[in-house]
N, C-alpha and C positions, 0 to 999 in steps of 0.2 A: 648166089648167096655168098656173103662175105664171111671169112673165118675170123674169129676173135683171137687175138694173140694176148695171152695173159702173162705177166711177168712170172718167172720161175718161183720166186719167193711166195707169191700169192697162191700159186697152185699147191705148193708144199704146205702152206697154211690150211688150205681147204682139205687136203688129205689128212692132216693131223687132227682137225676138229672132228672128222668123222670117226676117229678111233677113240675119242674120249668117252668114258662111261660115267654115269652119274652115281655109281655105287658108292664111291668114296665120299660123296657129298652128304650122304645120309649119316647122321650121328647115331651113336649107340650109347646106351646108358653107361657102359664101361669107360668110354672115352671122355665123358662130359666132366669139365672142371668147374668147381664152385667159384663163383665170382666174389672176390673180396675187394671192397673199395679201398683205394689208397687214401691216406690221411689228407692229402691235398684236395680231395673231392668232397669232404664232409662239411656239413654246416657246423660252425663253431660259434662261440660267444662273440667273435669278431666279424662274423659274416654279415654283409649288408643285405637286409631283406627288402628294403624299399628306400627310395631316395626321392625327395621333392626339392626342387630349386625354384627360386624366383629372383628377379632383379627389381630393385626398387630404390628410389632416392632415400637416403638415410643420413649419411655423414655429410653430404653435399647435395645441392640442388643442380649441380652441373654434371655429375656422373653417377650412374646407378651402382649400388652395391649388390653383392651376391648373398642371398639368404639361402641356407641349405639346412635340410632336416634329414638326417640319416637314421634309419631304424636298424640297429645292430643286435644280433643275438641268434640263438638257435631256434626260438619260437617267437612268433609275433607278440603274443600276450605277455610273455616274460622278458621281452627285449628292452633295450634302452634306446631312446631317441636322442641323438646328438644334434643340438641346435647350434649352428655356426653362422656368423656374419663376417664376410670378407669385403674389404673396401675395393673400390675399382682398381686400386694399385696392388691388390693381393695381400694386404695386411689383415690379420685376424683381429677383430675388435670385440668379438663375443664368442664364448664357448660355454655351453651349458648342457648338462645331461638331464634328461627327463625320462622317468619310467614310462614305458608304453601304456601301462595301466592308467596313468594320469590323463592320457589322451582319450580314454574311454568315457563317453558321456552317456548317462542313463537315458537321455532324450533320444539318442540314436538307436536304442534298442526297443523293439516292440514290447517285450516283456522282460525287464531286467532280471527278474527272479528265475525265469526259465531259459535265459539266453545260453546258447551252446558256445563252445570255444570258437567255432566258426563264426557265429554271430558277433562275438566280441572282436575277433580278428578283422572282420569286414568293417566294423564300426571304427576301429583304430585306424585302418587304412583310409577310410573316408575323412576322418578328422585330419590326417596328414595331408590329404589332397586339398583341404580348405585352410590349412594352417597359415598360408601367406595371402589370403584373400585381400582384395583392395580395401575393404572396409575395416581391416585390422590396423590400417595405417591412418594416423590423424595428424593434422597440422593446424594450429600449433600443437606441440606435444602436451603442453600444459595450458588449459583454458584460463583466461584472465581471472575468473571468479573462483578458481580452484584453491583449496586450502592445503597446505603441506601435510601429508599424513605423518603420524608420529614415528612410523617405522622406516622412514626414508631419510637418507643422508641429507642434511641441510645444505651442504656445499654443492652437491649434485643437483638438488632441487633448484637452487638459486641460479646455477649455471645454465640449466635448461630453460628456466622461466624467463631469463633475460634474452634468450634467443627466440624471437617470434617466428623464425623460419625452421625451427627444430621440428623434426618429425618423430612422432611416437609410434611404437609398434606394440599392439596388444596380443598376448598369447597365453596359453595354458602352461603354467610352470609345474615343477614337481609338487606333488600333493594335490594336484588338480586346481590350484589357485590361479586366478587370472592375474597377470602381471603386465605392466607397461614399462617399456624401456625407451630411451632416447639417447641421441649422441650429444654429449656435452663438448662443444668445440674448445672451450677454454681448458677443460681437463683432458681433452684428447682421448676420450673413452666413452663406451656405451654404459649408461648408468640406469639403475632402476628408479623410476619416479612414482610408481604406484604398485602396491603389492596386495 
């Protein structure tokens, strides 16, 4: 039979572990401390509750732009959705704030009158997930037979209408209204073409 030779440090460690008792590991009511969260861990009006991204051709048909929808606030129903479009080079061409309540569609709720806060939150998050669906983008941005709406800037309308490759994006804006924007190359900015 062979003898095992264990290092001295290992033997000492084995001897120490046999002396440890578990009495100190049990807490008592006298020693418990109340947990107070630090301000850095709290949800505030600036907290990001949800984020949805998509890449799509918008300013150019050569490089995709970044579309971002951030839901910020302390509660989903009362939050603000920040809609941002960044070009492929990182320039911000659109920034808009939409109340989360505007993203709430009655058709997404089984019974709008009896909907709970949780039902409304789920409906808002579902709308966010479909905000950048492919069918929300159209090309050309302005169909040939379209007539300029009275509440749209004439210069912006003309600039987008002249560009047959311009891409329009439809979305729900503040107040729950549908809106279409497009990038006017001659003006070098995203403009509203239907409200």
